BAFI-3210 file (N, C-alpha, C; in Angstrom, 3 decimals, decimal comma, padded with zeros to 6 digits):
// residues 228
n [1|2|3|4|5|6|7|8|9|10|11|12|13|14|15|16|17|18|19|20|21|22|23|24|25|26|27|28|29|30|31|32|33|34|35|36|37|38|39|40|41|42|43|44|45|46|47|48|49|50|51|52|53|54|55|56|57|58|59|60|61|62|63|64|65|66|67|68|69|70|71|72|73|74|75|76|77|78|79|80|81|82|83|84|85|86|87|88|89|90|91|92|93|94|95|96|97|98|99|100|101|102|103|104|105|106|107|108|109|110|111|112|113|114|115|116|117|118|119|120|121|122|123|124|125|126|127|128|129|130|131|132|133|134|135|136|137|138|139|140|141|142|143|144|145|146|147|148|149|150|151|152|153|154|155|156|157|158|159|160|161|162|163|164|165|166|167|168|169|170|171|172|173|174|175|176|177|178|179|180|181|182|183|184|185|186|187|188|189|190|191|192|193|194|195|196|197|198|199|200|201|202|203|204|205|206|207|208|209|210|211|212|213|214|215|216|217|218|219|220|221|222|223|224|225|226|227|228]
n.u [051,999|053,226|052,427|050,056|051,096|050,991|048,839|046,955|048,685|048,438|045,474|045,432|046,630|045,375|042,905|043,849|044,300|041,491|040,763|042,052|040,699|038,240|038,119|037,561|034,797|035,152|033,397|031,940|034,011|035,306|033,575|034,174|036,742|036,911|035,230|034,874|035,908|035,503|035,473|035,772|032,872|029,956|028,727|027,800|027,494|028,717|028,388|030,207|031,091|034,042|036,854|039,991|043,387|046,128|049,565|050,463|048,388|045,115|043,281|040,279|037,364|036,111|034,569|033,048|033,220|032,624|032,893|031,847|033,446|033,301|034,850|038,184|039,544|040,021|038,357|039,228|038,418|037,749|037,917|037,075|037,284|036,481|037,755|037,503|038,831|039,260|041,589|043,331|046,725|048,532|049,986|052,546|053,768|053,079|054,285|056,744|056,893|056,644|059,109|060,852|060,143|060,839|063,333|064,456|063,668|065,449|067,926|067,675|067,394|069,319|068,347|066,823|063,714|060,457|057,836|055,984|052,870|051,055|048,431|045,755|046,399|044,966|044,532|043,375|042,296|041,563|040,914|041,723|041,123|042,428|041,450|042,325|040,437|040,952|038,781|036,756|034,413|033,157|032,256|028,804|027,470|029,118|031,339|034,780|037,647|040,499|043,687|045,666|046,188|046,259|046,617|045,652|046,585|044,995|046,171|045,192|045,973|045,355|044,324|043,751|046,064|047,878|046,993|047,304|050,000|053,397|053,597|051,147|051,298|053,032|051,681|050,031|049,593|050,208|049,999|051,142|050,028|049,610|048,158|047,307|044,910|042,054|038,838|035,406|032,139|028,617|025,843|022,750|020,631|020,175|020,666|021,549|024,067|026,183|029,400|032,576|035,850|039,368|041,987|045,514|047,441|050,234|051,859|054,325|054,767|052,746|051,360|048,542|045,975|042,851|039,495|036,369|032,849|030,154|027,386|026,255|024,542|023,680|023,710|024,181|024,936|025,163|028,450|029,068|028,987|028,903|026,057|023,442]
n.v [019,856|018,590|018,900|017,205|014,852|012,943|012,648|010,929|008,349|008,136|008,000|005,682|003,878|003,871|002,783|-000,414|-000,613|-000,736|-002,510|-004,355|-004,368|-005,272|-008,129|-011,308|-013,379|-016,489|-018,819|-018,095|-016,758|-019,192|-020,631|-018,951|-019,465|-022,286|-022,739|-024,415|-023,399|-023,591|-022,106|-018,863|-016,742|-014,202|-012,225|-009,930|-006,382|-003,006|000,412|003,388|006,582|008,697|010,341|011,660|012,176|013,413|013,177|015,337|016,710|018,503|017,650|015,788|014,498|011,346|008,875|005,423|001,939|-001,453|-005,286|-007,956|-010,876|-013,362|-016,130|-017,052|-018,961|-020,048|-017,517|-015,752|-013,177|-011,846|-008,906|-007,233|-003,476|-000,317|003,341|006,841|009,822|013,300|016,068|019,323|020,140|020,812|024,145|024,548|022,268|023,210|025,822|024,748|023,165|025,452|026,934|024,820|024,586|027,380|027,484|025,700|026,833|029,272|027,702|026,969|028,988|031,076|033,505|035,469|033,774|035,005|035,717|033,016|031,344|028,925|028,636|027,108|023,313|020,291|017,074|013,964|010,367|007,258|004,114|000,694|-001,892|-004,825|-006,086|-008,071|-009,559|-010,399|-011,509|-011,733|-012,065|-010,234|-008,430|-007,663|-008,176|-007,219|-007,219|-007,601|-006,660|-006,833|-006,159|-006,427|-004,587|-004,336|-002,081|-000,425|002,489|005,010|008,098|011,279|014,368|017,887|021,278|024,594|026,269|024,270|022,834|020,103|020,044|019,634|019,032|018,526|015,822|014,676|014,657|012,694|009,307|005,525|003,767|001,625|000,816|-000,095|-001,167|-000,832|-001,812|-001,632|-002,374|-002,532|-004,073|-004,104|-006,302|-005,189|-006,782|-010,090|-009,531|-007,200|-004,621|-002,663|-000,590|000,375|001,531|001,857|002,873|003,053|003,999|003,366|004,832|005,043|007,896|009,286|009,361|008,496|008,528|007,249|007,157|005,485|004,969|003,262|001,048|-002,194|-004,491|-007,564|-010,467|-013,180|-016,149|-015,644|-016,361|-019,169|-017,359|-015,279|-014,326|-012,307]
n.w [020,734|023,175|025,743|025,933|025,833|028,403|029,532|027,853|028,603|031,497|031,248|029,983|031,794|034,096|032,657|032,674|035,245|036,027|034,509|036,140|038,753|037,693|037,935|036,852|037,156|037,869|037,186|035,043|033,327|032,661|031,142|028,758|027,950|027,959|025,820|022,518|019,864|016,503|013,820|012,357|012,309|010,730|013,569|013,910|013,924|014,824|015,430|016,214|017,720|018,505|019,965|019,646|020,425|018,782|017,838|015,955|014,847|015,380|018,535|017,582|016,391|015,919|013,599|013,602|012,344|013,225|012,761|014,350|014,262|015,567|017,484|017,248|019,174|022,480|024,201|022,409|020,252|016,916|015,336|012,814|011,616|010,893|010,698|010,549|010,683|010,686|010,743|011,225|010,837|013,533|014,390|015,167|012,891|010,643|010,661|010,312|008,059|006,559|006,682|005,773|003,363|002,419|003,162|000,783|-001,295|-001,429|-001,513|-003,972|-005,701|-004,757|-003,760|-001,240|000,154|-000,384|001,844|003,394|003,455|004,318|005,355|006,266|006,913|006,394|007,288|006,565|007,611|006,710|008,111|008,223|009,934|011,713|014,904|017,595|020,629|023,939|025,689|028,593|031,380|033,726|037,106|037,494|034,990|033,072|029,835|029,685|027,893|025,893|024,419|021,143|017,999|014,311|011,622|008,275|007,154|005,316|004,402|003,977|002,635|002,423|001,445|000,884|-000,163|-000,785|-002,705|-005,398|-005,356|-004,445|-001,859|-001,083|-002,190|-000,694|001,776|001,323|001,728|002,513|005,390|007,710|010,988|014,341|017,365|020,681|023,194|025,329|026,542|027,405|027,577|027,621|027,487|026,921|025,892|024,599|021,911|021,566|022,485|024,504|024,100|024,796|024,270|024,449|022,611|022,077|019,202|017,170|014,697|011,628|011,389|013,152|016,252|018,425|021,218|021,381|022,263|022,229|021,749|021,221|019,878|019,466|017,298|017,038|015,110|015,441|017,238|020,344|022,477|024,915|028,300|027,345|027,668|028,333]
ca.u [051,370|054,078|051,777|048,945|051,487|051,139|047,520|046,920|049,607|047,757|044,198|045,631|047,319|043,841|042,060|044,393|043,837|040,127|040,742|041,985|039,318|036,924|038,600|036,806|034,329|035,736|032,249|031,627|034,997|035,928|033,069|034,835|038,063|036,967|034,387|035,277|035,697|035,730|035,686|035,121|031,650|030,181|027,845|027,305|028,343|028,707|028,799|030,707|032,018|035,021|037,725|041,338|044,449|047,204|050,823|050,608|046,982|044,626|042,239|039,280|036,193|035,895|033,212|033,490|032,460|033,148|032,445|032,345|033,494|033,429|035,921|038,947|040,107|039,305|038,556|040,015|037,601|038,645|036,533|037,554|037,074|037,056|037,568|037,391|039,090|040,006|041,626|044,083|048,007|049,344|050,490|054,202|054,091|052,685|055,434|058,195|056,811|056,859|060,477|061,758|060,118|061,582|064,815|064,562|063,687|066,705|069,125|067,775|067,468|070,255|067,471|065,693|062,265|059,201|056,885|055,336|051,957|050,606|047,273|045,445|046,642|044,347|045,067|042,559|042,748|040,484|041,827|041,173|042,382|041,831|041,751|042,209|040,204|041,158|037,693|036,533|033,589|033,569|031,038|027,532|027,066|030,014|032,179|035,688|038,529|041,998|044,403|046,339|045,633|046,945|045,415|046,232|045,933|044,961|046,153|045,065|046,424|045,072|044,417|043,813|047,550|048,771|046,135|047,795|051,290|054,165|053,374|050,024|051,776|054,015|051,310|049,522|050,258|049,228|050,954|050,634|050,038|049,296|047,300|047,330|043,687|040,928|037,448|034,190|030,675|027,422|024,775|021,658|019,547|020,896|020,975|022,395|025,143|027,099|030,492|033,397|037,008|040,516|043,412|047,048|047,556|050,985|052,116|055,586|055,016|051,892|050,664|047,537|045,192|041,919|038,502|035,294|031,738|028,998|026,299|026,420|023,667|024,009|023,032|024,614|024,566|026,379|029,357|028,909|029,628|028,626|024,696|022,569]
ca.v [018,506|017,989|019,079|016,202|013,057|012,314|012,615|009,522|007,489|008,094|007,402|003,973|003,433|003,832|001,906|-001,314|-000,847|-000,818|-004,114|-005,412|-004,286|-005,942|-009,154|-011,910|-014,497|-017,976|-019,539|-017,539|-016,618|-020,637|-020,972|-018,506|-019,879|-023,762|-023,060|-025,235|-022,955|-024,244|-021,588|-017,670|-016,662|-012,999|-012,527|-008,475|-005,251|-002,142|001,788|004,117|007,982|008,932|011,329|011,183|013,039|012,678|013,999|016,152|017,670|018,803|016,740|015,854|013,308|010,135|008,139|004,103|000,472|-002,601|-006,212|-009,206|-012,162|-014,411|-016,150|-017,691|-019,546|-019,962|-016,193|-014,962|-012,627|-011,248|-007,575|-006,227|-002,589|000,988|004,425|007,878|011,196|014,555|017,500|020,463|020,173|021,880|025,263|024,132|021,730|024,070|026,513|024,248|023,065|026,533|026,970|023,849|025,065|028,858|027,199|025,193|028,023|029,669|026,777|026,726|030,149|031,731|034,646|035,266|033,741|036,023|035,364|032,103|031,329|027,965|028,638|025,654|022,171|019,056|015,450|013,047|009,195|006,042|003,018|-000,538|-002,840|-005,721|-006,077|-009,357|-009,254|-011,407|-011,542|-012,371|-011,558|-009,585|-008,213|-006,656|-008,752|-006,527|-008,292|-006,622|-007,217|-006,359|-006,937|-006,023|-004,778|-003,946|-001,603|-000,195|003,949|005,677|009,235|012,189|015,908|018,980|022,478|025,425|026,918|022,932|021,740|020,225|020,652|018,091|019,133|017,711|014,424|014,019|014,182|011,602|008,029|004,689|003,396|000,576|001,067|-001,038|-000,797|-001,648|-001,412|-002,178|-002,403|-002,810|-004,017|-004,391|-006,738|-005,047|-007,977|-011,100|-009,176|-005,597|-004,356|-001,272|-000,638|001,323|000,812|002,947|002,566|003,605|003,727|003,951|004,843|005,563|009,545|009,768|008,448|008,969|008,051|007,163|006,498|005,397|004,360|002,668|-000,107|-003,097|-005,435|-009,081|-011,355|-014,490|-016,406|-015,464|-017,493|-019,649|-016,860|-013,680|-014,231|-011,288]
ca.w [021,587|023,946|026,905|026,091|025,786|029,595|029,639|027,230|029,366|032,453|031,203|029,520|032,911|034,572|032,120|033,053|036,947|036,147|034,408|037,717|039,482|037,600|037,904|036,007|037,880|038,034|036,267|033,662|032,348|032,506|029,954|027,356|027,849|027,721|024,536|021,615|018,429|014,920|012,659|012,426|011,360|011,420|014,205|014,439|013,771|015,630|015,040|017,299|017,911|019,312|019,981|019,345|020,683|017,956|018,012|014,995|014,447|016,406|018,798|016,615|016,504|014,871|013,535|013,268|012,151|013,425|012,859|015,328|013,250|016,812|018,265|016,682|019,958|023,365|024,599|021,447|019,563|015,695|015,129|011,610|011,982|009,721|011,261|009,678|011,157|009,841|011,553|010,896|011,318|014,747|013,990|014,573|011,980|009,488|010,580|010,007|006,809|005,480|006,746|004,955|001,885|001,624|002,736|-000,174|-002,515|-001,384|-001,905|-005,407|-006,519|-003,996|-003,181|000,116|-000,448|000,136|002,911|002,867|004,346|003,681|005,534|007,333|006,314|006,932|007,244|006,968|007,659|006,735|008,626|007,987|010,654|012,851|016,772|018,657|021,730|024,780|026,050|029,837|031,946|035,109|037,860|036,641|033,570|032,036|029,338|029,412|026,766|025,724|023,292|020,044|016,661|013,279|010,597|007,249|007,420|004,033|004,914|002,632|003,126|001,675|001,870|-000,226|-000,526|-001,051|-003,907|-006,461|-005,394|-003,926|-000,353|-000,551|-002,350|000,224|002,757|000,670|002,173|003,056|006,445|008,754|012,285|015,475|018,517|022,271|023,276|026,207|026,104|028,097|026,905|028,267|026,812|027,030|025,726|023,515|020,355|021,661|023,445|024,464|024,292|024,590|023,936|024,522|021,961|022,022|018,195|016,832|013,130|011,443|011,686|014,167|017,247|019,061|021,898|021,254|023,030|021,244|022,338|020,287|020,125|018,611|017,316|017,447|014,335|015,656|018,652|021,614|022,972|026,347|029,118|026,837|027,694|029,383]
c.u [052,152|053,184|050,478|049,618|051,258|049,622|046,828|047,677|048,830|046,324|044,552|046,120|045,882|043,069|042,750|044,182|042,519|039,807|041,228|041,417|038,287|037,385|037,708|036,266|034,590|034,419|032,265|032,954|035,605|034,913|033,444|035,883|037,848|035,879|035,186|034,882|036,387|036,239|035,087|033,822|031,086|028,762|026,972|027,905|028,017|028,830|029,153|031,053|033,028|035,782|038,842|042,137|045,512|048,595|051,097|049,716|046,405|043,755|041,185|038,453|036,593|034,424|033,933|032,588|032,800|032,420|032,830|031,964|033,741|034,399|036,857|039,892|039,448|039,302|039,264|038,946|038,177|037,522|037,558|037,129|037,720|036,472|037,728|037,921|039,653|040,154|042,844|045,332|048,049|049,748|052,150|054,731|053,921|053,649|056,736|058,005|056,938|058,406|061,128|061,405|060,824|063,006|065,136|064,475|065,167|068,218|068,898|067,669|068,655|069,595|067,102|064,497|061,619|058,557|056,073|053,987|051,271|049,031|046,804|045,776|046,096|044,906|043,841|042,985|041,509|041,396|040,978|041,756|041,308|042,096|041,415|041,549|040,316|039,875|037,298|035,155|033,922|032,185|029,814|027,480|028,037|031,089|033,351|036,757|039,951|043,095|045,225|045,471|046,563|045,875|046,446|045,520|046,214|045,000|046,179|045,354|046,047|044,723|044,325|045,056|048,174|048,042|046,880|049,300|052,273|053,885|051,896|050,161|052,382|053,274|050,165|050,372|049,439|050,184|050,323|050,708|049,767|048,618|047,273|045,716|043,062|039,754|036,630|032,993|029,717|026,373|023,589|020,652|020,578|021,273|021,411|022,756|025,544|028,211|031,218|034,889|038,331|041,541|044,351|047,273|049,319|051,580|053,500|055,547|053,765|051,512|049,426|046,798|043,941|040,672|037,314|034,210|030,590|027,982|026,829|025,187|024,286|022,997|023,076|024,781|025,703|027,330|028,821|029,627|029,451|026,882|024,688|022,368]
c.v [018,272|018,266|018,125|014,894|012,601|011,967|011,097|008,347|007,099|007,795|006,031|003,249|003,068|002,722|000,378|-001,638|-000,844|-002,299|-005,121|-005,564|-004,941|-007,294|-010,334|-013,274|-015,500|-018,802|-019,215|-017,468|-018,091|-021,091|-020,420|-018,841|-021,410|-024,022|-023,873|-024,211|-023,594|-023,251|-019,953|-017,643|-014,934|-013,333|-011,299|-007,575|-004,222|-000,467|002,756|005,627|007,903|010,043|010,957|012,555|012,339|013,471|015,107|016,976|017,741|017,734|016,773|014,668|012,505|009,214|006,092|002,875|-000,739|-003,895|-007,172|-010,421|-013,617|-014,696|-017,238|-018,959|-019,538|-018,187|-015,157|-014,445|-011,964|-010,077|-006,841|-004,774|-001,481|002,037|005,829|008,951|012,189|015,815|018,146|020,060|021,024|023,148|025,025|023,612|022,327|025,034|026,118|023,767|024,368|026,897|026,337|024,424|026,253|028,451|026,415|025,941|028,841|029,058|026,861|027,594|031,453|032,984|034,634|035,078|034,918|035,175|034,343|031,596|030,210|027,869|027,293|024,372|020,737|017,972|014,817|011,573|008,251|005,004|001,716|-001,282|-003,837|-005,984|-007,554|-008,932|-010,557|-011,052|-012,037|-011,449|-011,069|-009,184|-007,428|-006,967|-007,944|-007,572|-007,463|-007,524|-006,105|-007,044|-005,911|-006,091|-003,981|-003,489|-000,760|001,514|004,578|007,577|010,242|013,868|016,937|020,161|023,432|026,000|025,594|022,356|021,269|020,302|019,188|018,024|018,500|015,992|013,787|013,670|012,950|010,091|006,734|004,234|002,327|001,012|-000,184|-000,512|-001,590|-001,126|-002,233|-001,481|-002,865|-002,915|-004,367|-004,933|-006,150|-005,896|-008,880|-010,755|-007,782|-005,276|-003,245|-001,476|000,392|000,878|002,455|002,305|003,484|003,350|004,209|003,676|004,888|007,174|009,974|008,612|009,257|008,031|008,235|006,663|006,604|004,766|004,420|001,667|-000,707|-004,140|-006,908|-009,786|-012,715|-015,186|-015,846|-016,602|-017,932|-018,466|-015,276|-013,376|-013,003|-011,948]
c.w [022,735|025,229|027,199|026,160|027,387|029,782|029,152|028,116|030,396|032,584|030,653|030,953|034,021|033,743|032,584|034,522|036,810|035,587|035,489|038,725|039,181|037,208|037,220|037,090|037,261|036,799|035,236|032,663|031,983|031,121|028,738|027,348|027,305|026,056|023,498|020,110|017,217|013,889|013,128|011,452|011,915|012,341|014,324|013,836|014,497|014,942|016,131|016,982|018,639|019,348|020,217|020,113|019,905|018,379|017,245|014,585|015,324|016,839|017,829|016,986|015,745|014,726|012,925|012,814|012,537|013,273|013,585|014,067|014,461|017,021|017,371|017,707|021,118|023,934|023,623|020,610|018,210|015,463|013,805|011,907|010,756|010,624|010,550|010,654|010,240|010,673|010,742|011,567|012,619|014,060|013,473|013,600|010,672|009,367|010,326|008,701|005,752|005,550|006,007|003,445|001,288|001,887|001,251|-001,609|-002,532|-001,729|-003,729|-005,929|-005,928|-003,565|-001,962|-000,339|000,573|001,099|002,464|003,734|003,664|004,153|006,372|006,102|007,152|006,508|007,855|006,928|007,572|006,956|008,572|009,028|011,367|014,282|016,913|019,929|022,490|025,778|027,654|030,757|033,603|035,846|036,813|035,305|032,413|031,449|029,125|028,130|026,640|024,659|022,287|018,776|015,597|012,151|009,351|007,311|005,692|004,299|003,622|003,230|002,062|002,172|000,524|-000,732|-001,086|-002,316|-004,902|-006,433|-004,414|-002,500|-000,420|-001,205|-001,421|001,688|002,696|001,060|002,727|003,797|007,196|009,776|013,087|016,487|019,592|023,055|024,754|026,488|027,496|027,259|027,786|027,579|027,443|027,313|024,942|022,567|020,394|022,610|023,117|024,562|024,353|024,596|024,056|023,696|022,180|020,468|017,855|015,292|012,733|012,043|012,543|015,133|017,905|020,154|021,357|021,881|021,896|022,046|021,346|020,808|018,876|018,570|016,766|016,301|014,326|016,604|019,513|022,103|024,495|027,249|028,844|027,008|028,464|030,632]
res [m|t|r|g|r|g|s|p|v|r|t|l|l|a|g|l|a|l|a|v|a|l|a|p|l|p|a|r|a|q|e|l|a|d|f|d|y|e|h|l|s|f|r|g|f|g|f|d|a|g|y|l|w|p|t|r|v|d|p|t|y|s|i|g|l|r|i|d|m|g|y|a|g|p|g|l|r|i|v|p|n|v|t|y|w|s|s|a|l|v|s|s|e|v|t|e|l|e|d|r|i|s|q|l|i|e|d|q|t|g|l|p|p|s|s|l|d|l|g|t|v|d|w|r|d|v|a|i|g|v|d|a|h|v|v|w|d|s|l|f|d|l|l|t|y|g|g|l|g|i|s|a|h|f|m|d|g|g|g|p|a|i|a|g|t|f|i|e|d|a|l|d|a|v|t|a|g|f|n|l|h|f|g|v|e|y|p|v|t|e|r|f|r|l|y|s|v|a|k|y|e|v|m|s|d|l|q|f|f|h|v|r|a|g|w|q|l|m|t|g|p|n|a|p|g|e|e|r]
***
């Protein structure tokens, strides 16, 4: 995956450059920043689809759900989310795993190990997280946002050759992650909006760049400055 690591960074930098280009309009941005928020409340939900470029598995698609809990402070929106993706370990990772197991067999038995073929090894992730969006308005009725997020990743490994073995157990884990993100929203109506977001997610043994796009249905009020 070495050849793909530069592309996510360039894409993230391009997104930050876009954020500068879409500088907030002073009047409406002030409304979002100065609004008096008392408590969080459920305001809507959205569904999205995306694509990610991980460091140890093949690039793959994702599906996700986000929940809009409104604002915890001036311009600070809280958005819980759930994401799912599944992909196969890259061939170099599988080969390394085969070599380690072969070496373990040789160390334990003193005999040269027979040829080992693990075939396809899959890795699935269900992530439950919370993102904090710093929201401002820009040109063309766009809402732009950026921020940080934390998540718990429920990783599940599998494959015909490793089913029920210690290898499968080693790939199963619950691990923490955090992300840096930037996104854009467009309120089509007061109750319906489109959104996209780019994230760079970091975990202890996996990192990935992730782009997603979807729609959100608003069930609660828009904050001042969010209106169509």
